[in-house]
N, C-alpha and C positions, 0 to 999 in steps of 0.2 A: 223773203229777203227784202231788205230795205234799201232804198235809194238814199245816198248821203244827204240829199236835199230834204228828205222826209224822215229825218232822224229825230228821236226823242231826246237825244243827247246834245245839249248846247256845246259841249266840248268837241264832239265830233264835227259839228257844224263849223266851229271856230277853226279846227285843223284843216277842214276842207277849204274854207275861205282863205286860209294862209297858203294853201297849196296853189290856189288860183292866183293870188297876188304874187307869189314867187314865180309862177309861169310868166305872168305879164311883165314882171321886172327883169326876167332873164337870170335870176339868181339860181343857177343850176345846183350849186352845192346845197343850199337850203331846200330846194325842191326835192333833191334826192333823199335828204333826211326826213322830210315830211312824208314822202312816198313810203319810206320804211314803216313809219307809224301807221299810215292808212292801210298798208298791206297787212300788218299785224292785227289791226282792228277787223279787217275783212275776214282774215283767217278765223278769228274768234267768232265772228258772226256766222260764218259758214258752219263752224264746229257746233255752235249752240243753237243755230237756226232761229235766232231772235236778235232784236236790236239791243245794243249794249247801253248800259247806263254810264254816267260819268265815272262812277266808282270802279266799274270794270275796266274802263279805259285807263284810269289811273294805275290799276294793277298792271296792265299791259305796258304802260310807259315805264313803270318801275322795273319790270323785267328787262325791257330794252335797255334801260340805263345801266342795270347790273351787268348785262352782257357787254355793253360798251366799256364799262370800267374794267372788266376782266380783259377784254381785248387790248385796251389802252396799256395795261400793265405789261402784257406780253409783247406788244409792239415796242414799248420803251426798253424792255430787257433785251430785245433783239436789235435795238438801235435803228428801228425803222421809223424815223421821225416823220416821214411823209404820211404813213398810215396812222401813226399816233395823233398827228394833227387832225386828220379826218375824223378819227374817233372822238377827239375832244370837241370838235365842232358839232358832231351829231349829238353828243351828250348834252351840249349846251342847248340845242334845239329841243331835245326831249324834256329837259328841265323847265323850259319856258311854259310847258303845258301842265306841269305838275304843281300841286299846292306846295307851299313852303314846308320843309321838314320841321319837325319839332326839335327844340334844342335838347341837348343831353340832360340839362337840369329838369326840363319838363318830363322827359322820358323817365328819369330816375324817380321823380315825385309820383308819377302815375304808377310805376311798378311798386313802389313802397305802399301806395294806397291799395292796390290790388292785393298785395301780399297780406296786408292787415285784414281787409274785408273777407278774403277767402281763407284766412288762417293757414297760409302756406308756410311750411317749415322744412319740408324735405325736397331733395333734389328730384324725386320722382314726380313732383307736382309742377315742374317747370313748364310743361305743356299747357297746363291750366292758366298759368300766368301769361305766357306768350300769346295764347289764343285770345284772352281777355284784352291784352294790350293792343293786339291787332284790331279788335273791334272798336275799342274806345278811342284809339288814335286815328281812326279812319285811314289806316295805312300810311300815316305821316311819320311814324317812329322808325328810326334806324334799327331794324330787327337784329342785326349783327351786334351792335353796341348793347342793345337790350338783353340779348342772350348772355353776353359776358357779364353784364351787371347783375342779372338774376343769379347766375352761377356763383359770383363772388358773395352775394348776400346769403346764399344757401350753404356755402362751404364753411 
């Protein structure tokens, strides 16, 4: 197992440094959000028994963001503004460490290119398109939007 100081991931080092500065400044709200990230990273490291790459950490951050968005929706429906506000804040912290998402136009163009290259014409080939998109976009594409777009193109 690795010490955060001896990580091969610049992103993990940056997150750890952010945690330290949040502790020093007394920003408890930010510190709590960063600790969530580091806990998820540590869980994955324990599970895989190896140091994580930036790409793996991006995947973890995307999962945390997705859970946060889902919770935010539920809290707003339940009119729990206090909890919704906390989720929005955590989501904003998660997004600080994620690369910028691709625009919908970029995703559409990439999907069209993949469909041409792979000669995709049937709905049964959607997995092929989505897998290739995930690789090419380095997880920066909104996969929910991409899935809808591919289904529209194939129907």
